[in-house]
C-alpha positions, 0 to 999 in steps of 0.5 A: 306339571309342565317345567320350563326353562328358559335360556337367554341365550338361546332367546338373543339367538332367535331374536338375532335370527328373526331380525335378520329374516327381517333384513333380507325380506327388506332386502328383496323388496328394496331390490323388487322396486328398483327393478320395477323402477328401472322398468323391469318386467313383473314377472322377472322381478317375482321370478327373480326375486321369489315374490309373487307377481302380485306382491310385485304389483302391490310394490 
């Protein structure tokens, strides 16, 4: 028999952490686009942001 206990506070914290991570990811993409718009080298953008070169090229 499996007994699972649902904890509202834990659920809220998990949701908060996921939202924070999504915000960070969006910020990284926005920054990478701005760097690309300024003519920065794709390899430099990838190194600074942690994105792959392919991800930068897809922006």
